[in-house]
C-alpha positions in Angstrom: 55.9 50.1 102.7 59.5 50.3 101.7 61.8 47.2 101.7 64.1 47.0 104.7 67.2 44.9 104.6 70.3 44.4 106.8 73.7 45.1 105.4 77.0 44.3 107.0 80.0 46.7 106.8 83.7 45.9 107.3 85.5 46.7 110.5 87.2 49.9 109.2 83.9 51.3 108.0 82.1 50.3 111.2 84.5 52.4 113.3 83.9 55.5 111.1 80.1 55.0 111.1 80.0 54.5 114.8 81.9 57.8 115.2 79.3 59.7 113.3 80.5 59.5 109.7 77.2 59.4 107.8 78.2 58.2 104.3 78.0 54.5 103.5 81.0 54.2 101.2 81.1 51.9 98.2 83.8 49.6 99.6 82.2 49.4 103.1 79.4 47.0 102.4 80.3 43.3 102.5 77.0 42.0 101.0 76.4 44.8 98.5 74.9 42.4 96.0 71.8 42.5 98.1 71.4 46.2 97.2 69.1 46.2 94.2 66.6 49.0 94.3 67.5 52.5 95.3 65.3 53.8 98.1 65.5 50.6 100.0 65.8 51.2 103.8 69.0 49.6 105.2 69.9 48.7 108.7 73.6 48.9 109.0 75.4 46.2 111.1 79.0 45.7 112.0 80.9 42.5 111.4 79.5 41.0 114.6 75.9 42.0 113.6 75.7 44.8 116.1 73.4 47.6 115.0 75.0 50.9 113.9 72.3 52.9 112.3 69.5 53.0 109.7 69.6 54.7 106.3 68.8 54.3 102.7 70.4 52.9 99.6 71.1 55.7 97.1 74.2 55.9 94.9 75.9 59.3 95.1 79.5 60.1 94.3 81.6 57.7 96.5 78.7 56.3 98.5 76.0 53.7 98.4 73.8 55.6 100.7 73.5 57.5 104.0 72.8 56.7 107.6 70.0 59.1 108.7 69.2 57.8 112.2 70.8 55.8 114.9 67.5 54.9 116.5 66.6 51.3 115.5 62.8 51.6 116.0 62.3 54.8 114.0 60.3 54.6 110.8 61.5 56.5 107.8 58.2 58.2 106.8 56.5 61.5 106.6 56.7 62.1 110.3 60.4 61.4 110.3 61.0 64.1 107.7 58.6 66.5 109.5 60.9 66.4 112.5 64.0 66.9 110.5 62.6 69.9 108.5 61.1 71.4 111.7 64.5 71.4 113.3 66.2 72.8 110.2 63.7 75.7 109.9 64.2 76.6 113.6 68.0 76.8 113.1 67.4 79.3 110.2 65.0 81.5 112.1 67.4 84.5 112.2 67.6 84.4 108.4 63.8 84.0 107.9 63.5 87.1 110.2 66.1 89.2 108.2 64.4 91.4 105.6 67.7 92.1 104.0 68.4 88.4 103.1 65.7 86.5 101.4 67.7 83.6 99.8 69.5 81.0 101.8 69.9 77.3 102.5 67.1 75.7 104.6 68.3 72.1 104.7 71.9 71.0 104.0 72.0 67.3 103.5 73.9 65.3 106.1 74.5 68.5 108.1 70.8 68.5 108.8 70.5 64.7 109.2 69.6 63.5 105.7 72.5 63.1 103.2 71.5 63.6 99.6 68.7 66.1 100.3 69.2 69.9 99.9 66.5 72.5 100.2 67.0 76.2 99.3 64.8 79.2 100.0 64.2 82.1 97.6 61.7 84.7 99.0 58.8 82.3 99.5 59.8 79.7 97.0 61.6 76.5 97.9 63.9 74.4 95.7 64.6 70.8 96.6 67.7 69.2 95.2 67.6 65.3 95.0 71.1 63.9 94.8 70.3 60.2 94.2 67.4 58.0 93.1 67.5 56.7 96.6 66.4 60.0 98.3 64.0 60.7 95.4 62.2 57.5 96.4 61.1 59.4 99.5 59.8 62.3 97.5 56.1 62.0 98.5 56.9 61.8 102.2 59.3 64.8 102.0 56.9 66.9 100.0 54.1 66.1 102.4 56.4 67.1 105.3 57.2 70.4 103.6 53.6 71.2 102.9 52.9 70.6 106.6 55.7 72.7 108.0 56.4 75.6 105.6 54.3 78.4 104.1 55.3 78.6 100.5 54.5 80.4 97.3 55.8 77.6 95.2 58.1 74.5 95.3 60.6 73.6 92.6 63.0 70.6 92.3 66.3 69.8 90.8 67.0 66.2 89.9 70.7 65.6 90.2 70.9 61.8 89.9 71.8 61.2 86.3 74.2 58.3 85.9 77.0 60.8 85.2 76.0 63.0 88.2 74.4 65.6 85.9 71.2 67.5 86.3 68.2 66.0 84.6 66.6 68.6 82.3 62.9 68.9 83.1 60.1 71.2 84.1 61.1 71.7 87.7 57.8 73.0 89.0 56.3 70.9 91.8 53.6 72.6 93.8 52.0 76.0 94.7 52.1 78.8 92.2 54.6 79.1 89.3 57.0 82.0 89.7 57.2 84.7 87.1 60.9 84.6 86.6 63.2 86.2 87.2 62.3 87.0 90.7 64.5 89.3 92.7 65.9 88.1 96.1 68.0 90.0 98.6 71.3 89.1 100.2 72.6 91.5 102.8 70.6 94.2 101.0 72.0 93.4 97.5 69.5 92.3 94.8 69.9 89.2 92.7 67.7 88.0 89.9 67.1 84.3 90.0 65.2 81.8 87.8 64.2 78.6 89.6 63.1 76.8 86.4 66.0 77.4 84.0 68.3 74.4 84.3 70.5 73.3 87.2 71.5 76.7 88.4 69.4 79.6 89.7 71.6 82.6 89.1 73.5 83.0 92.4 75.6 80.6 94.5 74.2 81.0 98.0 77.3 79.6 99.8 79.3 82.7 98.9 77.1 85.1 100.9 79.8 86.1 103.5 82.5 86.4 100.8 80.4 88.8 98.7 79.7 90.9 101.8 83.4 91.1 102.6 84.3 92.1 99.1 81.6 94.9 99.1 82.4 96.2 102.5 86.2 96.0 102.7 88.0 95.5 99.4 86.3 97.3 96.6 86.5 101.1 97.1 88.2 102.7 94.1 89.4 99.3 92.9 89.8 98.1 89.4 88.3 94.6 89.8 88.5 91.4 87.8 86.0 88.6 88.3 87.1 85.3 86.7 84.7 82.4 86.1 82.1 85.1 86.8 78.9 83.2 86.1 76.2 85.9 86.5 78.5 88.5 87.9 77.5 88.4 91.6 81.0 89.3 92.8 81.2 92.1 90.3 77.9 93.6 91.4 79.0 93.5 95.0 82.3 95.1 94.2 80.6 97.9 92.1 78.2 98.5 95.0 81.3 98.7 97.3 82.8 101.5 95.3 84.9 99.8 92.6 85.7 102.2 89.8 85.4 99.4 87.3 84.7 95.7 87.2 85.6 93.2 84.5 83.6 89.9 84.4 84.9 86.9 82.4 83.1 83.7 81.7 83.1 81.2 78.8 79.3 80.8 78.8 77.5 82.9 76.2 74.5 83.5 78.5 76.8 85.0 81.2 76.7 88.4 79.4 72.9 88.8 79.6 72.7 87.4 83.1 75.4 89.7 84.3 73.7 92.8 82.7 70.5 91.7 84.5 72.2 91.6 87.9 73.6 95.1 87.5 70.3 96.4 86.4 68.3 95.0 89.3 70.7 96.9 91.6 70.0 100.2 89.7 73.4 100.3 88.0 74.4 100.8 84.4 76.1 97.6 83.1 77.6 99.6 80.3 80.0 101.2 82.8 81.5 97.7 83.4 83.2 95.3 81.1 81.6 91.9 80.5 83.7 89.4 78.5 82.6 86.1 77.1 85.8 84.1 76.7 87.7 81.2 78.0 89.3 82.5 81.2 92.7 81.0 80.3 92.6 82.8 77.0 91.7 86.0 78.8 94.8 85.7 81.0 96.9 85.7 77.9 95.0 88.6 76.3 95.2 90.7 79.5 98.9 90.0 79.8 99.6 91.2 76.2 97.6 94.3 76.8 99.4 95.0 80.1 96.1 95.0 82.1 96.5 94.6 85.8 94.0 94.8 88.6 93.7 95.8 92.3 91.2 93.1 93.2 90.9 89.7 91.4 88.3 87.1 92.3 89.1 83.6 91.1 86.3 81.1 91.7 86.7 78.2 89.3 84.5 75.0 89.2 86.2 71.9 90.6 86.4 70.6 87.1 86.0 72.4 83.8 86.6 71.5 80.1 86.8 73.9 77.2 87.9 73.3 73.6 91.5 74.1 74.4 91.9 73.1 78.1 90.8 70.9 80.9 90.9 72.3 84.4 91.0 70.3 87.6 91.2 72.3 90.9 93.1 69.5 92.6 95.8 69.5 89.9 95.8 72.9 88.3 95.0 75.5 91.0 98.7 76.4 91.5 99.0 77.2 87.8 95.8 79.2 87.9 97.2 81.2 90.9 100.4 82.0 89.0 98.5 83.4 86.1 96.3 85.4 88.5 99.4 86.9 90.2 100.7 88.2 86.9 97.5 90.3 86.5 97.5 91.6 90.1 98.9 94.9 91.1 101.5 95.3 93.8 99.6 95.3 97.1 96.5 94.0 95.2 94.2 91.4 96.7 93.3 88.0 95.2 90.2 86.3 96.4 91.0 82.6 95.8 88.1 80.3 96.1 87.4 76.6 95.5 84.4 74.4 96.0 86.4 71.2 95.6 86.1 68.6 98.3 89.1 66.7 96.9 91.5 68.6 99.2 91.4 70.4 102.5 92.2 74.0 103.6 95.8 73.1 104.4 96.4 71.7 100.9 94.7 74.7 99.4 97.0 77.0 101.2 99.9 75.0 99.9 98.8 75.8 96.3 98.9 79.5 97.2 102.3 79.2 98.9 103.8 77.3 95.9 102.4 79.8 93.3 103.7 82.8 95.2 107.1 81.2 95.7 107.4 80.4 92.0 106.4 83.9 91.0 108.8 85.4 93.6 106.2 87.4 95.4 105.4 87.6 99.1 101.8 87.3 100.3 99.6 87.8 103.4 96.4 85.9 104.0 94.0 88.7 105.2 90.8 86.6 105.7 89.6 83.1 105.2 86.1 81.7 104.8 84.3 78.4 104.7 80.6 77.7 104.4 78.1 80.1 106.1 76.0 78.9 109.1 73.0 77.9 107.0 75.2 75.4 105.2 75.4 73.1 108.2 78.1 70.5 108.3 79.3 67.7 110.5 82.8 67.7 112.1 82.7 63.9 111.5 82.2 64.5 107.8 84.8 67.1 106.8 84.1 66.4 103.1 80.8 68.3 103.5 82.6 71.5 104.4 83.8 72.0 100.8 84.1 75.7 100.4 87.5 77.4 101.0 88.1 81.1 100.3 91.3 83.0 101.0 91.7 86.8 100.7 95.4 87.2 99.8 97.4 90.4 99.6 100.2 90.2 97.1 103.5 92.2 97.5 105.7 92.3 94.4 
């Protein structure tokens, strides 16, 4: 049996939590010294000791834990997680039934009722992401619930609760059969090679599914395309499949070259027909400018925070500068796909970065399309921080 304790939150936090905000913020708890062991079940009370909800203690980013039910008599056990997972699976039925898409999110943290827990699906394999020691304390119950509710080839896990918020390197295999990686999954008919037991990443970011589809179907024909912060080249592959005459993929990681070649090859394309550059993106901006290289379509999808030998990048501080450098490499009437996964600012603020950059570069622009998370990445309107993805398709007129 897990320990259950009562915690009191201040008036400000109580109002937010009663309105459906699920994160128990670090400055909310008045008797936080009582919180000693992550995984402890906590009953959250307001300043007058009225019940608000039940959750668990687990340190994650700005929070001390999550409320996961507002029913005071509910036990947080295997049966609790069975119900949550059953509901989540039902909500993704259309994706499970789609033979052209075999990789997607099955359980999206607080959006599916349990903050700190993420589950992804890759053609019969499941990957569980644990975002705190607190949720990891429920591992046995969650695994038992999964084994009861899903048919699986194998289950893998990613431990993301290092003190610095980093992935913990380990053998990630949990149950079932080990995959012979890479395996090939489909997304709207496009093939992607993924490895579920090779570090924190798998080879494709599932939240960009709708963006990749738009690039392939509407923006790539006859384009000279540039993909910055390209990772394994997923945007480049989709652009090439959409008829781009050439793609250029740029990423600082040495392994990006082999991974990008692999993604072209699993789609039956010759990677030698495309340019793959291993370099600091900001150095490439300078190189391309010297060479007079410009592009019809530029995808810019930086991490929220990145550090190289010569530069530190923060999306919240530096996106405007990044956009200005991107504009310099974009042809007249070209399209920039500006993307960010930073939860530090909202869509309105993101649009202001674009507006400022275009004004300072003396170009006009039109926002053609905008995207947030796809439906399988369920979010709560009461917790806008969870809807982190912001993507704008911007036509530049010089």
